[in-house]
Every structure is written in structure tokens, then in C-alpha cells.
N, C-alpha and C positions, 0 to 999 in steps of 0.2 A: 352426511359426513360424520364419521366416527369421532370419538373423543381424541383418539391418537392423531388422526388427520388434522383436527382443529388445533391440537397442541403443536403439531409440526408447523402449520401455517402461522400460528402466533409466534413461534420461535423464529421463523424466517423473517416475519415482518418486524419483530423487535430488533433482530440483528441488522436489518436493512436501515432502520431509522436510528438506531443507537450507535452504530459503528462510527459515523463521521464525528459526532461530538465527543465520543470516548477517545478516538484517535487524536483529535485536537487537544483534549485535556492531557493525554499522555505526552504529546509533543511539547506542550507548555512545561510539563514536569521534566522534560529531557529524558524520558524513558522510551520514546519512539521518535523516528525522524519526522520532520514536518510533512504534512500531506502534499503529494506532488500531483497536480491536476493533469499533467501531460502523461504520467505513467499509465493511467487508465487507457488513454488513446493509443499508447504504444502496444499494449496487449491487444486492444481491439483491432488495430491495423494488422498485427501479426496473425491474429485469428482469421480475419477476412482474407488475407493473402494465402493462408494455409488451406482454406476451403475453396480457393479459386475465384473469389469475388473481388471486385474493384473497391478498395476502401474510400476512394475519392467520392464515389457516388453516395456512400453512407455517411461519411464524416465531413467531407468538404476538403478543398485543397489546403487551406490554412492548417487544419488539424492534422492532416497527413504529413505536411511539410514539417510541422513542429514535432510530430512523433518520430519522423525519420532523422531529425537533427538532434533528438534528445539523447543525453548521456546521464546515467545515474549519478546522484550526489554521493561522493565518497568521503565527504568531510565528517559526517556523523559517525561516531563510534558507539556501538551497542553498549548498554549499561554493563552487561556481563563481562565485556572485554575491559572496560574501565576498572571494574572491581578486581580483576586479575592483576592489573598493574599496581593497584593500591596494596594488595596483599603481598605482592613480590617486593615492593618498596619497603614495607614494614618488616618483612623477614630479613631483608638485606641490611637494615640498620639495627636490627636487634642483636 
């Protein structure tokens, strides 16, 4: 294994292990939406159906039913959109 391959594997492993705690921290700071455990199953079900496999065999009936009934949370507003509102309100009152 070359140094470049080892660096790539290390970067992938670090991303895999660091993403969940970093996402949870950003969610607590209100800079990212709360992690949604069903969203991963939605993507997995869509992928399995796209390649012609039965998602029930891989995930189970409960996970597939939850994924099919899932709707995205639209209550969270991205930070950049909140900042536009603050800037617009400041210029309106100036």
C-alpha cells in the first residue's frame, strides 16, 4: 500500500467515525438539522429499488414501511437563510 492509498484510507475512516459526532454538535449549535435516522433508510430503499432488488429482504418490513411513510422535516431553516432575514430587517429599519 502506498502512502497516498494509506492517506486516503485514513481520511475515509476519519470521516466515517467523525461525521456523526460533528453533525450532532452542529445540530446542537443550530447550524445543521437534527440527524434523521430514517433518511438513511429512505436512500437505501430507493437505491435497492433502482437496481431491482427487494428492500424488504435487506432491511426488513418495519424499516421499509417507515422509509416509505417518511417525509422530510421542513421546520428547520438553514443558517444562511436566517442571516438574509436579519440583514434585510436591519436595512429596512436603517
